[in-house]
C-alpha positions in Angstrom: 29.3 7.2 55.6 30.5 10.5 54.6 28.2 13.3 53.2 27.7 13.6 49.5 28.3 16.4 48.0 25.6 18.0 45.1 27.0 18.4 42.1 26.5 20.7 39.3 25.9 19.5 36.0 29.6 19.3 33.7 31.2 18.6 30.7 32.6 15.5 32.2 29.1 13.7 33.0 28.5 13.1 29.4 30.3 10.0 30.1 28.0 9.2 32.7 25.7 6.7 31.2 28.6 4.8 28.9 30.7 4.8 32.6 27.9 3.1 34.6 26.7 0.4 32.1 30.9 -0.5 31.0 32.8 0.1 34.1 36.6 0.9 33.1 38.8 -2.2 32.8 42.2 -1.3 33.1 44.9 -2.2 30.2 47.6 -2.6 32.0 47.4 -1.7 36.1 47.6 -5.5 38.0 44.4 -6.1 40.0 43.6 -4.7 43.5 45.2 -8.1 45.2 48.6 -7.5 43.7 48.8 -3.9 44.3 51.1 -2.9 47.6 49.3 -0.5 49.6 51.0 2.9 50.1 52.4 3.1 53.3 51.1 6.0 54.8 47.7 4.0 53.7 48.8 1.0 55.5 49.0 2.7 58.5 45.2 3.8 58.1 44.5 0.1 57.7 46.1 -0.9 60.9 44.3 1.8 62.7 41.1 0.4 61.8 40.4 3.8 60.0 40.6 2.5 56.4 39.7 -1.2 54.9 42.3 -3.1 52.7 40.8 -3.4 49.5 39.8 0.4 49.7 43.4 1.3 50.6 44.5 -0.8 47.7 42.4 1.3 45.5 43.5 4.2 46.6 47.3 3.7 45.8 46.3 3.1 42.4 45.2 6.5 42.2 47.9 8.8 43.3 48.1 12.7 42.5 47.9 13.2 39.0 46.2 10.1 38.2 42.4 9.5 36.1 39.6 8.3 37.8 35.9 7.7 37.3 32.8 7.6 39.4 29.1 6.2 38.6 27.5 9.4 39.0 30.0 12.5 38.6 32.2 10.8 35.3 35.5 11.4 34.7 37.7 13.1 37.0 41.5 13.4 37.7 43.3 12.9 41.1 44.1 16.1 42.6 45.6 15.9 45.9 45.8 13.6 49.0 44.9 15.0 52.6 45.9 12.2 54.9 45.5 14.0 58.0 42.1 15.0 57.1 41.1 11.7 55.8 40.2 13.2 52.3 41.0 12.9 48.7 40.6 15.6 46.1 39.4 15.5 42.8 38.9 17.6 39.9 35.4 16.5 37.9 35.6 19.0 34.8 35.4 22.8 36.1 34.6 21.7 39.6 38.1 21.8 41.0 39.5 19.7 44.2 36.0 18.4 45.2 36.5 16.4 48.6 35.6 12.7 49.5 36.4 10.7 52.5 39.0 8.3 51.3 36.7 5.0 52.6 33.9 6.4 50.4 36.6 7.4 47.5 38.1 3.7 47.7 34.9 1.9 47.5 33.4 3.9 44.3 36.1 5.5 42.0 38.0 3.4 39.9 41.5 4.3 38.6 41.7 5.1 34.8 45.7 3.8 33.7 47.2 6.5 31.3 46.9 4.4 28.1 43.3 4.8 28.4 41.5 6.5 25.5 39.9 9.3 28.2 43.0 9.8 29.8 44.9 10.3 26.6 42.4 12.7 25.5 42.5 14.5 28.5 46.4 14.9 28.3 46.7 15.2 24.5 43.5 15.7 22.8 45.0 16.7 19.7 47.1 13.5 19.5 44.0 12.2 20.1 42.2 13.8 16.9 45.2 13.1 14.7 44.9 9.1 15.4 41.4 9.1 14.6 42.3 10.6 11.3 44.7 9.2 10.3 45.0 5.5 11.7 40.7 4.8 12.4 42.2 1.1 13.0 44.4 1.6 15.8 42.2 4.7 17.0 38.9 2.3 17.5 41.5 -0.8 19.0 42.4 1.8 21.7 39.3 2.4 22.3 38.4 -0.8 23.0 41.1 -2.1 24.9 39.4 0.4 28.0 35.9 -0.9 27.6 34.4 -3.6 29.3 34.8 -6.9 27.7 36.6 -5.5 24.6 33.2 -4.2 23.3 31.6 -0.9 22.6 28.7 -0.1 20.5 29.0 3.1 18.1 26.5 4.9 20.1 28.5 4.5 23.4 31.6 5.3 21.0 30.0 8.4 20.0 29.0 9.4 23.4 33.1 8.9 24.3 34.2 11.5 21.3 31.4 14.1 21.3 32.1 17.1 21.4 35.8 17.4 22.0 36.8 14.6 19.2 34.2 15.3 17.0 31.9 18.4 16.7 28.7 16.7 16.7 26.9 13.5 15.7 26.9 14.5 11.6 30.6 14.6 11.9 30.7 11.0 14.0 28.8 9.5 11.4 30.7 10.7 8.1 34.3 9.4 10.6 32.2 6.5 11.3 31.1 5.3 8.2 34.5 5.6 6.9 36.2 3.7 9.8 34.0 0.6 9.3 35.4 0.0 5.9 38.9 0.2 7.2 38.2 -2.2 10.0 36.6 -4.7 7.8 39.4 -4.5 5.2 41.9 -4.7 8.3 40.3 -7.6 9.9 40.6 -8.5 13.6 37.2 -6.9 14.5 33.2 -7.7 14.4 31.9 -4.8 12.7 27.8 -4.1 13.5 25.1 -3.8 11.5 23.4 -1.5 13.6 24.9 1.4 16.0 23.3 -0.6 19.2 25.2 -3.4 18.4 28.8 -4.2 19.7 32.3 -3.5 17.8 34.5 -6.4 19.2 38.0 -7.3 18.5 38.7 -10.9 17.3 41.7 -12.9 15.9 42.0 -12.4 12.2 42.3 -15.4 9.6 44.9 -15.6 7.2 42.0 -15.9 4.5 40.4 -12.3 5.3 37.2 -10.9 7.0 35.1 -12.1 4.4 36.0 -15.6 5.2 35.7 -14.5 8.6 31.8 -14.0 8.2 31.2 -17.1 6.6 32.7 -18.9 9.4 30.5 -16.4 11.9 27.0 -17.7 10.3 28.0 -21.2 10.5 28.8 -20.7 13.7 25.5 -18.7 14.5 22.7 -20.4 16.3 20.1 -17.9 16.7 18.0 -16.3 13.9 18.7 -13.0 15.2 22.5 -13.8 14.9 22.1 -15.4 11.5 20.7 -12.1 10.1 23.3 -9.5 11.5 26.0 -11.8 10.0 24.0 -12.3 6.7 23.8 -8.6 6.3 27.2 -7.9 7.0 27.9 -10.5 4.5 25.6 -8.7 2.0 27.1 -4.9 2.7 30.8 -6.7 1.9 29.5 -8.4 -1.4 32.1 -7.2 -3.4 34.7 -9.6 -1.3 33.0 -12.6 -3.1 32.4 -11.6 -6.5 35.9 -13.3 -7.3 34.5 -16.8 -5.8 31.2 -16.5 -5.5 30.2 -20.4 -4.8 32.0 -19.7 -1.2 28.6 -18.4 -0.7 26.5 -21.6 -1.5 26.9 -23.5 1.9 25.8 -20.2 3.8 23.2 -19.4 1.6 21.9 -22.9 1.8 22.4 -23.0 5.6 20.0 -19.6 5.6 17.2 -21.2 3.5 16.6 -24.4 5.9 16.9 -21.8 8.8 13.9 -19.9 7.6 12.0 -22.8 6.9 12.7 -24.3 10.6 12.0 -20.9 12.3 8.5 -20.0 9.9 6.1 -20.8 12.3 8.1 -19.5 15.5 9.3 -16.0 14.2 7.8 -15.6 10.7 9.2 -11.5 10.4 12.8 -13.0 11.1 12.3 -15.9 8.5 11.5 -13.2 5.8 13.9 -11.2 6.6 16.7 -14.0 6.2 15.5 -15.2 3.0 15.2 -11.5 1.4 18.7 -11.0 2.6 19.5 -14.6 1.1 17.9 -13.8 -1.9 19.5 -10.3 -2.2 23.2 -11.6 -1.9 22.5 -14.7 -4.2 21.4 -11.7 -6.8 24.2 -9.6 -6.6 27.0 -12.6 -7.0 25.3 -13.9 -9.6 24.5 -17.3 -8.5 21.7 -19.5 -10.2 18.3 -20.0 -9.0 17.8 -22.3 -5.9 17.5 -25.9 -6.8 14.0 -27.5 -6.8 13.1 -27.9 -3.2 15.1 -25.4 -1.7 12.7 -22.7 0.5 12.7 -19.7 -1.3 10.6 -16.3 -0.5 8.1 -16.5 -3.3 6.9 -19.8 -1.6 6.9 -18.3 1.8 4.7 -15.3 0.5 2.2 -17.8 -1.1 1.9 -19.8 2.1 1.5 -16.3 4.2 -0.5 -14.1 1.9 -3.4 -13.4 4.1 -0.5 -11.8 6.7 1.6 -10.4 3.8 0.7 -6.6 4.6 1.9 -7.0 8.4 4.8 -9.1 7.8 6.2 -6.5 5.0 5.7 -3.8 7.3 7.6 -5.0 9.8 10.5 -5.8 7.4 13.3 -3.3 7.7 12.8 -0.9 5.1 16.1 -1.6 2.8 14.2 -4.9 2.5 10.6 -4.0 1.8 11.5 -3.6 -1.5 12.9 -6.5 -2.6 10.1 -8.1 -0.9 7.6 -6.1 -2.7 9.0 -7.1 -6.1 8.8 -10.6 -5.5 4.9 -10.2 -5.4 4.3 -10.6 -8.6 6.7 -13.7 -8.7 4.7 -15.5 -6.1 1.2 -14.6 -6.7 1.2 -14.5 -10.5 -0.4 -11.6 -12.7 -3.8 -12.7 -11.8 -3.3 -12.1 -8.0 -0.5 -9.8 -7.1 -2.3 -6.5 -7.8 -5.2 -7.2 -5.4 -3.0 -8.2 -2.8 -0.5 -5.1 -3.0 -2.9 -3.0 -3.0 -4.6 -4.8 0.5 -1.3 -4.4 1.7 -1.5 -0.5 1.8 -4.4 0.1 4.5 -2.9 -2.6 6.8 0.8 -0.7 6.7 2.1 1.5 9.1 5.0 2.6 6.8 4.4 5.4 4.2 7.9 3.8 2.7 5.9 0.9 2.2 3.2 2.6 0.0 6.0 4.0 -1.8 7.3 1.1 -2.7 3.5 -0.2 -3.9 3.7 2.6 -6.0 7.0 1.9 -7.7 6.0 -1.7 -7.9 2.4 -0.5 -10.3 4.7 1.6 -12.4 7.1 -0.9 -12.9 4.6 -3.0 -14.3 2.6 -0.3 -16.1 -0.3 -0.6 -14.2 -0.4 3.2 -12.6 -4.2 3.5 -13.1 -4.7 0.5 -10.9 -2.8 2.8 -8.1 -4.6 5.9 -9.1 -8.0 4.2 -9.2 -7.3 2.7 -5.5 -6.3 5.8 -3.8 -8.8 7.8 -5.4 -11.5 5.6 -4.3 -9.8 5.3 -0.4 -10.1 9.4 -0.3 -13.3 9.7 -1.5 -14.8 6.7 1.0 -12.2 8.1 4.0 -11.0 4.8 4.0 -7.4 6.2 3.5 -5.1 6.0 6.0 -2.4 8.4 7.1 0.7 6.5 5.6 -0.9 6.8 2.6 -1.6 10.3 2.6 1.9 11.0 4.1 3.4 9.5 0.8 0.8 11.6 -1.6 1.6 14.7 0.2 5.5 14.1 -0.3 5.0 12.8 -4.0 2.9 15.9 -4.3 5.6 17.4 -6.8 5.3 14.3 -9.3 3.2 14.5 -12.4 1.8 11.0 -11.7 0.3 12.6 -8.5 -0.6 15.8 -9.1 -4.3 15.3 -9.5 -4.3 14.5 -6.0 -3.5 17.8 -5.0 -7.0 19.5 -4.3 -9.3 20.2 -1.2 -10.6 16.9 -1.1 -7.5 15.3 -0.3 -6.9 18.3 2.3 -10.7 17.0 3.9 -9.4 13.4 3.9 -6.0 14.5 5.7 -8.2 15.6 8.8 -10.5 12.9 8.3 -7.7 10.7 8.9 -5.6 12.3 11.8 -9.4 12.6 13.4 -9.5 8.6 13.2 -6.1 7.7 14.4 -6.7 10.3 17.5 -9.2 7.9 18.4 -7.6 4.3 17.7 -6.0 2.3 20.9 -3.4 1.8 18.7 -0.3 4.2 18.5 0.1 5.4 15.6 2.7 7.3 13.7 2.5 11.4 14.4 4.5 12.2 10.8 1.3 13.3 8.8 0.5 15.5 11.5 4.1 16.7 11.8 4.2 17.3 7.9 0.8 19.5 8.2 2.4 21.6 10.8 6.2 21.8 9.5 5.3 22.0 5.6 4.8 25.7 4.9 3.7 25.2 1.4 1.6 22.2 1.8 -1.8 23.3 3.0 -1.8 26.6 0.7 -0.7 23.5 -2.1 -3.8 21.6 -1.4 -6.1 24.5 -1.5 -4.7 26.2 -4.4 -7.6 26.9 -6.7 -10.4 26.4 -4.1 -13.5 28.7 -4.6 -14.8 30.6 -2.0 -17.0 27.8 -0.4 -14.5 25.5 -0.6 -11.8 27.6 1.1 -14.7 28.6 3.8 -15.7 25.0 4.3 -12.1 23.6 4.3 -11.3 26.7 7.0 -14.3 25.5 9.0 -13.3 21.6 8.9 -9.6 23.0 10.0 -11.0 24.7 13.0 -13.8 22.5 14.4 -11.2 19.2 13.8 -10.5 17.8 17.5 -7.2 16.1 15.9 -5.4 19.1 16.4 -4.0 21.5 19.2 -5.1 25.2 19.0 -1.9 26.1 18.1 -1.5 24.4 15.5 -4.8 25.2 14.1 -4.3 29.0 14.5 -0.6 28.8 12.8 -2.3 26.7 9.7 -5.2 29.2 10.1 -2.5 32.1 9.8 -1.0 30.9 6.7 -4.5 30.3 4.9 -5.1 34.1 5.9 -1.7 35.0 4.3 -3.0 34.2 1.1 -7.2 34.2 1.5 -7.3 37.6 4.1 -11.2 37.0 2.9 -10.8 34.4 6.1 -9.8 36.3 8.7 -13.2 36.6 9.8 -13.8 32.8 10.6 -10.5 33.3 13.2 -11.2 36.7 15.1 -14.8 35.9 15.0 -15.1 39.9 14.1 -16.8 41.7 11.1 -19.5 40.6 9.0 -20.3 36.8 9.4 -22.9 36.8 7.4 -21.0 35.2 4.3 -20.4 32.0 7.0 -23.9 31.7 8.1 -26.3 29.2 6.8 -29.6 30.2 5.5 -32.0 27.1 6.2 -35.5 26.3 6.3 -37.3 25.6 10.1 -38.2 22.2 8.9 -34.6 21.3 7.9 -33.3 23.0 11.0 -35.4 20.8 13.2 -34.4 17.9 11.6 -30.6 18.6 12.0 -31.2 19.2 15.8 -32.9 15.9 16.3 -30.3 13.9 14.5 -27.9 15.7 16.5 -30.0 14.7 19.9 -30.0 11.0 18.6 -26.3 10.8 18.0 -25.6 12.2 21.2 -28.0 10.5 23.4 -28.3 7.3 21.7 -25.7 6.6 18.8 -22.6 7.2 20.8 -23.3 6.0 24.2 -24.7 2.5 22.1 -20.8 3.1 20.5 -19.2 3.0 23.5 -20.8 0.1 24.9 -20.3 -1.8 21.7 -16.2 -0.9 22.3 -16.3 -1.9 26.1 -17.8 -5.5 24.8 -15.8 -5.8 22.0 -12.3 -5.2 24.0 -13.2 -8.1 26.3 -12.9 -10.4 23.6 -8.8 -10.4 23.6 -5.9 -9.1 21.4 -6.9 -5.5 19.9 -5.1 -6.0 17.2 -6.7 -9.1 15.8 -9.9 -8.2 17.3 -12.4 -7.4 14.3 -15.6 -6.3 16.3 -13.5 -3.8 18.5 -11.8 -2.5 15.0 -15.5 -1.9 13.4 -16.7 -0.4 16.7 -13.4 2.2 17.0 -14.5 3.0 13.0 -17.4 3.8 13.9 -16.8 5.9 16.7 -14.5 8.1 14.6 -17.7 8.3 11.8 -20.0 9.4 15.0 -17.5 11.7 16.3 -16.9 13.4 12.9 -20.9 13.9 12.1 -21.4 14.9 15.6 -18.6 18.2 15.0 -20.2 18.5 11.6 -23.5 18.8 13.2 -22.5 21.5 16.0 -20.8 23.8 13.5 -23.4 23.6 11.0 -26.0 24.2 13.9 -23.6 27.0 15.7 -24.0 28.9 12.1 -27.4 28.0 11.0 -30.2 31.1 10.5 -33.9 29.6 10.2 -36.5 31.3 7.7 -39.4 30.1 6.1 -38.4 32.5 2.5 -41.1 35.0 2.7 -41.1 38.0 0.9 -37.8 37.3 -0.9 -36.6 39.9 -3.1 -37.6 39.3 -6.8 -35.6 41.9 -8.6 -32.4 39.3 -8.5 -32.3 35.7 -8.1 -32.3 35.4 -4.4 -32.8 32.5 -1.6 -36.7 31.9 -1.6 -36.9 32.4 -5.9 -38.3 30.2 -8.4 -36.1 31.1 -11.6 -37.0 30.3 -15.4 -33.7 30.2 -17.7 -33.2 29.5 -21.7 -30.3 28.3 -23.4 -29.5 28.6 -27.2 -31.3 26.3 -28.0 -34.7 27.3 -26.5 -35.0 24.5 -23.9 -36.3 26.4 -20.9 -35.7 25.2 -17.1 -36.6 26.0 -13.9 -35.5 26.3 -10.6 -36.1 26.4 -6.9 -33.3 28.3 -4.9 -33.6 27.2 -1.5 -32.1 26.8 2.0 -28.2 25.0 2.6 -29.8 21.7 3.6 -33.4 21.9 1.2 -32.2 20.2 -1.9 -34.5 18.0 -3.8 -33.0 18.0 -7.4 -36.2 15.8 -7.8 -38.4 18.5 -7.4 -36.3 21.0 -9.0 -35.1 22.4 -5.9 -31.5 23.7 -5.2 -29.5 24.5 -2.3 -28.0 27.8 -2.6 -25.0 26.4 -2.1 -24.8 24.0 -5.2 -22.7 25.6 -7.9 -25.7 26.5 -10.3 -27.6 28.1 -7.2 -24.0 30.4 -6.8 -24.2 31.0 -10.3 -27.6 32.5 -10.5 -27.9 34.4 -7.5 -27.4 38.1 -7.5 -28.3 38.1 -11.1 -31.7 39.9 -13.0 -34.1 39.2 -15.6 -32.5 39.3 -19.1 -28.7 38.5 -18.1 -27.2 35.7 -19.7 -24.5 33.9 -17.5 -22.6 30.6 -17.8 -24.7 27.6 -15.8 -22.4 25.1 -14.6 -23.5 21.2 -14.8 -24.0 19.4 -11.5 -20.5 18.2 -11.1 -19.1 21.8 -12.0 -16.6 20.5 -14.8 -18.2 22.3 -17.7 -20.9 25.0 -18.0 -23.5 26.4 -20.9 -24.8 30.1 -21.5 -28.3 30.7 -20.2 -30.5 33.7 -20.0 -32.5 34.3 -17.4 -36.1 35.0 -18.3 -38.2 35.3 -15.3 -38.1 35.4 -11.4 -40.6 34.8 -8.8 -41.0 34.1 -5.3 -41.7 30.2 -4.0 -45.2 29.8 -3.4 -44.8 26.2 -3.1 -45.4 23.0 -1.0 -41.5 23.5 -0.1 -42.6 26.9 1.3 -45.6 25.8 3.0 -43.6 23.5 4.9 -40.7 25.9 5.7 
């Protein structure tokens, strides 16, 4: 066995993958048994230096001929050197690569001069011109040199890029036009997907659209029927002159979906959606009573609609969702549509559900559901991804807020702990959309900004580099946040002033969380995992959701305790409202109010005690007796003018407890 020479990557190796799967079949070269062995090679066969099969193969590869190697790709025979038992091949820029004759005869495949790759090497401008002027002839040429006359668009692109077409986008534009010409010409099976093969076929006198009808009737497998039905839908203009020709095929599609409903519910749905789209586009009447319909199937599979619709191709989800009101009626469709949102792993489905509610004039229901989901942290990454992309719309502008930013971090954390692999599109959007974080936090107050920045730095769902990149965007707009990132400067604004008793309670809570609740949850996950299929395992899902809640609470507690500064509120500054003071105010009507301003975790509104971090506490801090200020209500949405009438040190039970 000759030595195998190492070969650096060359341009010719871009054909390696294609050739390894689809060996070249000569379009005109006779089989090996028909090739006459060259006299010089026959002599080597007689001497036992070469096998007859290798000699015949080499006889078809004289100098100047083209060939391919399964590892090194496309090449051209440069010369024979029989005295040295060698053949030399030019593989791209690597010229005169030597091979021993037996090895070359066993491992090289000849390519005839009329093959597309050979013509491309000899006359690239001519090949480019043929591709542009006559795509049909060009594709036929490519298919003639492929294995069994088949090529997928992906394989065709690999052959032609970057020589004939500069890149993938240019090939896509050409292929879109070529598909139309292939359909018009007939004689080809044009795939709906880029991974399905292009094939030559005998063109019928009736035309390509009648061939497709025959193909559907001949198809036996559900997936094959779906592919043909998709092609029929894409060629619907060809059928509008004689829509009755579609009726038998559509009837067969309904029967096939009904037969396969239990075996492959996703494919049965897809088949019925396409069938109904074709019927609507061709102007055909409603199906006869007793005929399987999409609405009937939806009613039968109502409990699984979220999963099924999410598995449909994106182009078919809209039609399926807009059939919901027909299937379930006005009293049930909206609740079912909303129940789909937490189940889907596709943001496009969220958008289609929203458009359905808009079309039915029930947008407020959608808004209410999204608002509740954000408030209780049940909103999914797909819902948030769609909301972020829709943030420029007036309909959803109210959702753009610091609260939405917090929901995003929470959802990312929840998914990072999930056993089921989820999309990373929301994570990618947060990192790549340079305006998103600033828009979400636009208008936020100092306390909200600092809370959002701390949550960002504390989240375990983002890499450290991503956190710092996002923080850099925030700091550019709000320079005062710089100390959170650097750890330098005066860090007193970020500290939490708390009573000793509340500090001790938080420490005990963290200890219980780390040493009892989290280990117990890990044990529950381990037990639930043994119950079987994780996708249908309620106990496992519930335990994993609790894991997310516990992990988030642990991060919050550790972050808060790291910033906590304990105090007993002795000797507060009574010259102005400060932490540990009792403040009395009077409004314009003469009504008096008393507020006790205490630590971050010491709020007790029923006893008149407020955390200094509340909206009222922040409004009072720093002001003196006699000053009139606008005091916000508990929601922070409205305010009223009040005058501070007295400030005193707090001496009540709260202080003693502290």
